[in-house]
KEVOZA-653581 format. One record per residue (C-alpha): residue in one letter; x, y, z. Coordinates in nm, 3 decimals. Example, Ala and Ser with C-alpha at 12.3 -4.5 7.8 and 13.67 -1.06 7.14 Angstrom:
BEGIN
A/1.230/-0.450/0.780
S/1.367/-0.106/0.714
***
This chain:
BEGIN
M/0.456/1.476/-0.462
I/0.199/1.244/-0.322
T/0.211/0.856/-0.355
K/-0.094/0.688/-0.520
T/-0.148/0.316/-0.587
N/-0.290/0.217/-0.920
Y/-0.359/-0.112/-1.094
Y/-0.232/-0.188/-1.452
T/-0.242/-0.473/-1.686
R/0.073/-0.679/-1.735
T/0.079/-0.554/-2.103
Q/0.054/-0.190/-1.995
L/0.347/-0.234/-1.752
E/0.557/-0.419/-2.019
R/0.492/-0.147/-2.267
I/0.565/0.146/-2.031
A/0.886/-0.026/-1.911
S/1.004/-0.074/-2.267
L/0.907/0.284/-2.362
A/1.078/0.427/-2.058
K/1.400/0.237/-2.133
S/1.407/0.339/-2.499
M/1.347/0.700/-2.412
G/1.586/0.722/-2.116
R/1.309/0.834/-1.886
T/1.149/0.669/-1.580
E/0.819/0.493/-1.591
A/0.686/0.740/-1.320
F/0.781/1.039/-1.551
L/0.592/0.889/-1.850
L/0.293/0.815/-1.637
R/0.285/1.162/-1.499
E/0.310/1.304/-1.852
A/0.030/1.074/-1.977
L/-0.189/1.202/-1.686
D/-0.115/1.567/-1.771
D/-0.207/1.499/-2.127
L/-0.533/1.335/-2.029
L/-0.624/1.616/-1.800
H/-0.533/1.873/-2.065
K/-0.752/1.681/-2.318
Y/-1.061/1.684/-2.107
D/-1.005/2.044/-1.981
N/-1.003/2.159/-2.340
S/-1.305/1.961/-2.430
R/-1.523/2.161/-2.176
H/-1.450/2.487/-2.352
R/-1.559/2.368/-2.693
P/-1.887/2.490/-2.816
R/-2.157/2.231/-2.844
A/-2.275/2.137/-3.201
***
């Protein structure tokens, strides 16, 4: 894996920390999962027919 630096709001960090603790996952795991979901979302939107 490659290290990246990102900036988050205090609220985002508090929420991700709370979620990670409640799920028994690391914050990094959840952030990677969210990024994968975002990339999948926009990859699929490219393949939809235009209205």
